[in-house]
C-alpha positions as CSV (number, residue, x, y, z in Angstrom):
1,M,64.8,0.2,4.1
2,E,63.5,-0.2,7.7
3,T,65.1,-2.0,10.5
4,C,63.4,-3.9,13.3
5,E,64.7,-2.6,16.6
6,N,63.8,-5.9,18.3
7,C,65.6,-8.5,16.2
8,G,67.6,-6.4,13.7
9,A,65.7,-7.7,10.5
10,T,65.9,-5.3,7.5
11,L,62.6,-4.9,5.6
12,P,61.7,-2.7,2.6
13,T,58.8,-0.6,3.9
14,Q,57.3,0.5,7.1
15,A,54.1,-1.4,6.4
16,I,55.9,-4.7,6.1
17,L,58.0,-3.9,9.1
18,D,54.8,-3.3,11.2
19,M,53.5,-6.7,9.9
20,H,56.8,-8.3,10.8
21,K,56.6,-7.1,14.4
22,K,53.0,-8.1,14.7
23,E,53.2,-11.6,13.3
24,F,56.8,-12.8,12.9
25,C,59.3,-11.1,15.3
26,E,59.5,-13.3,18.4
27,K,61.0,-10.6,20.6
28,A,58.3,-8.1,19.6
29,Q,55.5,-10.6,20.1
30,S,57.0,-11.5,23.6
31,E,56.9,-7.8,24.6
32,A,53.4,-7.4,23.2
33,K,52.2,-10.4,25.2
34,A,53.8,-9.1,28.4
35,K,52.1,-5.7,27.9
36,E,48.8,-7.5,27.2
37,G,49.2,-9.5,30.3
38,Q,49.7,-6.3,32.4
39,K,46.5,-4.8,30.9
40,K,44.5,-7.9,31.6
41,S,45.6,-7.9,35.2
42,K,44.2,-4.4,35.6
43,T,40.9,-5.0,34.0
44,K,37.9,-7.3,34.8
45,P,37.7,-10.5,32.8
46,K,35.2,-10.4,30.0
47,A,32.5,-13.0,29.5
48,K,33.4,-15.6,26.9
49,A,31.9,-15.5,23.5
50,N,29.3,-18.2,22.7
51,G,31.5,-19.5,19.9
52,K,28.9,-19.0,17.2
53,K,29.8,-17.5,13.9
54,P,28.2,-14.1,13.1
55,E,25.1,-14.5,11.1
56,R,25.3,-13.4,7.5
57,E,23.4,-10.3,6.6
58,M,20.8,-11.0,3.9
59,I,18.3,-9.1,1.8
60,G,16.0,-11.7,0.3
61,R,18.3,-14.3,-1.2
62,L,21.2,-11.9,-1.6
63,E,24.1,-11.6,0.9
64,I,25.7,-8.3,2.0
65,P,29.4,-9.3,1.8
66,T,32.0,-8.5,4.5
67,A,35.0,-6.4,3.4
68,D,38.3,-8.2,3.1
69,P,40.8,-6.3,5.3
70,Y,43.7,-7.7,3.3
71,Y,42.5,-6.7,-0.1
72,M,45.0,-4.2,-1.8
73,I,44.5,-1.9,-4.7
74,S,46.4,1.1,-6.1
75,S,45.5,4.6,-4.8
76,E,44.5,5.6,-8.4
77,V,41.9,2.8,-8.6
78,A,40.7,3.6,-5.1
79,E,40.1,7.2,-6.0
80,E,38.3,6.3,-9.2
81,I,36.0,3.9,-7.3
82,G,35.3,6.7,-4.8
83,R,34.2,9.0,-7.6
84,I,31.9,6.3,-9.2
85,L,30.3,5.5,-5.8
86,T,29.6,9.2,-5.2
87,L,27.8,9.4,-8.6
88,V,25.7,6.3,-7.8
89,D,25.0,6.5,-4.1
90,E,24.9,10.3,-3.6
91,E,23.7,11.7,-6.9
92,G,21.6,8.8,-8.0
93,A,23.4,8.5,-11.4
94,I,23.2,5.4,-13.5
95,E,26.7,4.0,-13.9
96,N,28.0,0.7,-15.3
97,V,31.6,-0.3,-14.6
98,A,34.0,-2.5,-16.6
99,V,36.9,-4.1,-14.7
100,I,39.5,-5.3,-17.2
101,G,42.8,-7.1,-16.5
102,P,44.8,-10.4,-16.6
103,R,43.5,-13.5,-14.8
104,G,44.1,-13.5,-11.1
105,S,44.6,-9.8,-10.8
106,G,41.7,-9.3,-8.4
107,K,38.9,-8.3,-10.7
108,T,36.2,-10.5,-9.1
109,S,37.4,-9.6,-5.6
110,L,37.2,-5.9,-6.4
111,A,33.5,-6.2,-7.4
112,K,32.8,-8.0,-4.1
113,Q,34.9,-5.5,-2.1
114,I,32.9,-2.6,-3.7
115,A,29.7,-4.2,-2.6
116,A,31.1,-4.5,1.0
117,M,32.1,-0.9,1.0
118,R,28.6,0.1,-0.1
119,K,27.0,-2.3,2.4
120,S,24.9,-3.5,-0.5
121,P,23.4,-6.9,-1.4
122,Y,25.6,-8.6,-3.9
123,H,25.2,-11.2,-6.7
124,S,27.8,-12.5,-9.1
125,A,26.7,-14.1,-12.4
126,S,29.0,-16.0,-14.7
127,A,28.7,-15.3,-18.4
128,Y,30.6,-18.5,-19.1
129,L,28.6,-20.9,-16.8
130,Q,25.1,-19.4,-17.4
131,R,24.3,-20.1,-21.0
132,S,20.5,-20.0,-21.4
133,S,18.1,-17.1,-21.1
134,D,16.2,-19.0,-18.3
135,E,19.4,-19.0,-16.2
136,W,19.7,-15.2,-16.6
137,F,16.1,-14.0,-16.7
138,G,14.1,-16.7,-15.0
139,S,11.6,-19.3,-16.3
140,E,8.0,-20.5,-16.1
141,T,6.7,-23.6,-14.5
142,I,3.2,-25.0,-14.2
143,S,1.6,-25.3,-10.8
144,L,-1.7,-27.2,-10.2
145,A,-2.8,-24.6,-7.7
146,E,-1.6,-21.4,-9.4
147,G,-1.2,-22.3,-13.1
148,M,1.8,-20.7,-14.8
149,V,4.3,-19.5,-12.2
150,Y,7.3,-17.3,-12.9
151,N,10.5,-18.4,-11.2
152,K,12.7,-15.3,-10.7
153,S,16.4,-15.9,-11.3
154,M,19.0,-14.6,-8.8
155,F,20.2,-12.2,-11.4
156,V,16.8,-10.6,-11.8
157,E,16.3,-10.5,-8.1
158,A,19.6,-8.6,-7.7
159,L,18.7,-6.2,-10.5
160,E,15.4,-5.4,-8.9
161,T,16.8,-4.9,-5.4
162,P,17.5,-1.2,-4.7
163,G,21.1,-0.4,-4.1
164,A,22.4,-3.8,-5.1
165,T,25.8,-4.5,-6.6
166,V,25.5,-6.9,-9.6
167,A,28.7,-8.5,-11.1
168,I,28.8,-10.1,-14.5
169,Q,32.0,-12.2,-14.6
170,D,33.9,-12.9,-17.9
171,L,31.5,-10.9,-20.1
172,L,33.6,-11.7,-23.2
173,L,32.8,-15.4,-22.8
174,M,29.1,-14.8,-23.3
175,Q,28.0,-16.7,-26.5
176,N,24.2,-16.4,-26.2
177,K,23.1,-13.6,-28.5
178,S,19.6,-13.3,-27.0
179,V,21.1,-12.8,-23.6
180,Q,23.5,-10.2,-25.0
181,N,20.5,-8.3,-26.5
182,G,18.7,-8.4,-23.2
183,L,21.8,-7.1,-21.3
184,N,22.1,-4.3,-23.8
185,D,18.7,-3.0,-22.9
186,L,19.3,-3.4,-19.1
187,L,22.7,-1.5,-19.4
188,D,21.2,1.3,-21.5
189,P,20.7,4.3,-19.1
190,S,17.7,5.5,-21.1
191,M,15.9,2.1,-20.8
192,R,17.2,0.2,-17.9
193,S,14.6,-2.6,-18.5
194,V,14.0,-5.5,-20.8
195,W,10.9,-7.5,-21.8
196,V,11.1,-11.2,-21.3
197,D,8.1,-13.4,-22.3
198,A,8.0,-15.4,-19.1
199,I,7.9,-12.3,-17.0
200,A,5.5,-10.5,-19.2
201,R,3.0,-13.3,-19.1
202,A,3.2,-13.8,-15.4
203,L,3.6,-10.3,-14.1
204,G,2.5,-8.1,-17.0
205,R,5.7,-6.0,-16.9
206,P,9.3,-5.9,-17.9
207,I,12.4,-6.5,-15.8
208,R,13.4,-3.1,-14.4
209,V,16.7,-2.2,-12.8
210,A,16.0,-0.7,-9.4
211,P,17.5,2.7,-8.3
212,N,21.1,2.9,-7.2
213,V,22.0,-0.6,-8.6
214,L,25.6,-0.7,-9.7
215,I,26.4,-3.2,-12.5
216,I,30.0,-4.3,-12.8
217,A,31.3,-6.5,-15.7
218,T,34.7,-8.1,-15.7
219,W,36.8,-9.7,-18.5
220,N,40.3,-10.8,-19.1
221,A,42.4,-8.5,-21.2
222,G,44.4,-9.7,-24.2
223,S,44.0,-12.1,-27.2
224,S,45.8,-14.9,-25.4
225,Y,42.6,-15.7,-23.5
226,T,40.8,-18.4,-25.5
227,G,37.0,-18.1,-25.9
228,N,37.0,-14.3,-25.7
229,I,34.5,-12.8,-28.2
230,T,34.3,-9.3,-29.6
231,L,31.3,-7.5,-28.0
232,A,29.0,-5.4,-30.1
233,A,30.0,-1.7,-30.0
234,N,26.7,-0.8,-28.4
235,I,27.3,-3.0,-25.4
236,M,30.9,-1.8,-25.0
237,D,29.5,1.8,-25.1
238,R,27.3,1.0,-22.0
239,F,30.4,0.9,-19.8
240,P,31.6,4.5,-19.5
241,N,33.7,3.6,-16.5
242,R,36.6,1.3,-17.2
243,I,39.1,0.2,-14.5
244,M,42.3,-1.4,-15.7
245,M,43.6,-3.9,-13.2
246,D,47.2,-5.3,-13.3
247,Y,49.3,-7.4,-11.0
248,P,50.4,-5.5,-7.9
249,P,54.1,-4.6,-7.7
250,E,56.4,-7.1,-6.0
251,E,56.4,-5.2,-2.7
252,A,52.6,-5.3,-2.6
253,Q,52.5,-9.0,-3.6
254,V,54.8,-9.8,-0.6
255,A,52.5,-7.9,1.7
256,I,49.4,-9.8,0.4
257,L,51.1,-13.2,0.8
258,M,52.2,-12.4,4.4
259,R,48.7,-11.1,5.3
260,K,46.7,-13.9,3.8
261,T,49.0,-16.9,4.6
262,S,51.4,-17.7,7.4
263,A,54.4,-17.1,5.1
264,D,57.3,-15.1,6.6
265,Y,58.9,-12.2,4.7
266,N,61.7,-14.2,3.1
267,T,59.4,-17.0,1.8
268,A,56.9,-14.5,0.5
269,L,59.7,-12.4,-1.1
270,R,61.2,-15.4,-3.0
271,I,57.8,-16.6,-4.3
272,C,57.1,-13.1,-5.6
273,Q,60.6,-12.7,-7.1
274,F,59.9,-15.9,-9.1
275,S,56.7,-14.4,-10.4
276,S,58.3,-11.1,-11.2
277,R,61.1,-12.7,-13.1
278,L,58.7,-14.8,-15.2
279,R,57.0,-11.6,-16.3
280,Q,60.3,-10.1,-17.3
281,L,61.2,-12.9,-19.7
282,E,61.3,-12.2,-23.5
283,E,58.0,-14.1,-23.7
284,P,56.4,-13.1,-20.4
285,I,54.6,-15.8,-18.3
286,E,51.8,-14.6,-16.1
287,V,51.3,-16.0,-12.6
288,S,48.1,-15.0,-10.8
289,I,48.0,-13.8,-7.2
290,R,45.7,-16.7,-6.6
291,S,48.4,-19.1,-7.6
292,L,51.1,-17.3,-5.5
293,L,48.8,-17.7,-2.4
294,Q,48.5,-21.4,-3.0
295,I,52.2,-21.8,-3.4
296,A,52.9,-20.0,-0.2
297,K,50.4,-22.2,1.7
298,K,52.1,-25.4,0.4
299,V,55.6,-24.1,1.3
300,E,54.4,-23.4,4.8
301,L,53.1,-26.9,5.0
302,G,56.6,-28.2,4.4
303,A,56.7,-28.6,0.6
304,H,60.0,-28.1,-1.2
305,I,59.6,-24.8,-3.2
306,K,60.0,-26.7,-6.5
307,D,57.2,-29.1,-5.6
308,A,54.9,-26.2,-4.5
309,M,55.6,-24.5,-7.9
310,M,55.3,-27.7,-10.0
311,F,52.0,-28.9,-8.5
312,T,50.4,-25.4,-8.6
313,I,51.5,-23.7,-11.9
314,I,54.3,-25.4,-13.8
315,A,52.7,-28.8,-14.5
316,S,49.9,-27.3,-16.6
317,E,52.3,-25.6,-19.1
318,E,53.8,-26.8,-22.3
319,P,57.3,-28.6,-22.0
320,R,59.0,-25.5,-23.6
321,V,57.5,-23.2,-21.0
322,Q,58.1,-25.6,-18.2
323,T,61.9,-25.5,-19.0
324,K,61.9,-21.7,-18.8
325,M,60.0,-21.7,-15.5
326,L,62.3,-24.3,-13.9
327,A,65.4,-22.4,-15.0
328,T,63.9,-19.2,-13.5
329,L,63.0,-21.2,-10.3
330,E,66.7,-22.1,-9.8
331,T,67.5,-18.4,-9.5
332,I,65.6,-18.1,-6.2
333,Y,66.9,-21.3,-4.6
334,T,68.8,-20.9,-1.3
335,P,72.1,-22.8,-1.0
336,E,70.3,-25.4,1.1
337,E,67.6,-25.9,-1.5
338,K,70.1,-26.3,-4.3
339,Q,71.9,-29.0,-2.3
340,E,68.6,-30.7,-1.5
341,E,67.5,-30.6,-5.1
342,R,70.8,-32.3,-6.2
343,T,70.6,-35.1,-3.6
344,R,67.0,-35.9,-2.9
345,K,65.4,-39.0,-4.4
346,V,61.8,-39.6,-5.4
347,V,60.6,-43.1,-4.2
348,W,57.6,-44.7,-5.8
349,E,55.4,-46.4,-3.2
350,A,52.3,-48.5,-3.0
351,W,49.5,-46.2,-2.0
352,E,47.7,-48.7,0.3
353,D,50.5,-49.3,2.9
354,G,52.9,-46.4,2.2
355,G,55.3,-48.8,0.5
356,E,57.5,-49.1,3.5
357,D,57.9,-52.9,3.2
358,M,58.6,-52.7,-0.5
359,V,61.4,-50.2,0.1
360,K,63.0,-52.1,3.1
361,D,62.8,-55.7,1.8
362,P,63.3,-56.5,-1.9
363,E,61.9,-60.0,-1.4
364,V,58.7,-58.6,0.0
365,A,58.6,-56.1,-2.9
366,K,59.0,-59.0,-5.4
367,A,56.2,-61.1,-3.7
368,K,53.9,-58.1,-3.7
369,A,54.6,-57.3,-7.3
370,G,53.7,-60.9,-8.3
371,K,50.5,-60.7,-6.3
372,M,49.5,-57.5,-8.0
373,T,50.2,-59.1,-11.4
374,R,47.9,-62.0,-10.7
375,D,45.2,-59.7,-9.3
376,V,45.0,-57.7,-12.5
377,E,45.3,-60.6,-15.0
378,W,43.0,-60.1,-18.0
379,D,40.9,-63.0,-19.3
380,Q,39.0,-63.8,-22.5
381,A,35.4,-62.7,-22.4
382,E,34.0,-65.8,-24.1
383,E,35.4,-68.0,-21.3
384,G,33.3,-66.1,-18.8
385,G,36.3,-65.1,-16.6
386,Q,37.5,-68.7,-16.0
387,F,41.1,-67.7,-16.5
388,A,41.0,-65.4,-13.5
389,S,39.9,-68.2,-11.1
390,N,42.2,-70.8,-12.6
391,P,45.6,-69.2,-13.5
392,T,47.2,-72.6,-14.4
393,R,44.6,-73.3,-17.0
394,G,45.0,-69.7,-18.3
395,N,48.7,-70.2,-18.8
396,A,48.1,-73.5,-20.6
397,K,45.8,-71.7,-23.0
């Protein structure tokens, strides 16, 4: 454990202590501002920036992504990625990488982070959303001026861009067999190309993967993910590099939440404790880092922690699972939250005016309720809606 010399707070690691001093400790921030002020008084003022966002770096239609300074991975994964990039970028080897793990464990972010590290153009294709061969490999259209014209897909453009990083998300959700066959040839180190009729007619050549292109496929691990298919053994064999991703340990999750949101240490810790305890149940319940970040943002915006959990993850579960999650949630309540949970009331309000009059004055509520009843009165179709314009006649009927 580490102790902040400024305010006395006790924190688990030096990294979180440094973050605490930089972003949350008022005394440390005051001292830092004072030192910064002394520095500024000794230096000439700098010209103000023009306020424009830095332009994105593009190669063709492909963007070179910026590294996320808050992205965290284990040292083992970092070392393995370093070895793969040495093979691809320094030795010119043909390497395909599979990134496998539960949802929300950072698989997609890892592919983008690798592209940023390589400073390479990046494209991500979804095996679930892109269903047809045209979406993957391009299509033909007719032009009056040029005749048959080949429209290159973003996926093909990325494959044919030297040094690009190409991600195929959710590979186990790919249902189109013809696309699978095409990918098999593209992933094969001895071929690295595929013949597609539209390209062959327009360009007289196959699609060829350019030098130093790194292809990364991701998929969710486990039979619980509906829609997963069993890939042919030959396609699986095209991925000699397989990185297993898992949720970071609780300490790392706390650091991620503190870095990516304005959550303080105690708030981030309790949210991550909730997630850890769900995974320790007899029937473990997974909570993605993506969901934890959303919960932290809502709590910082003033949401009761139960509401933040309910509207982010709990509401989508079966009643049996919801009961377990709510019971686990009670274990991280502060005494104040327990008291608030016992005493707070949920008030139903009219959306249009906030419901203030209906809550304060029962007679107003009654009048408004009557008006709403008349406004939504249903009539018989054969009367042409006459009941709606003449309620008395409608009642007589």
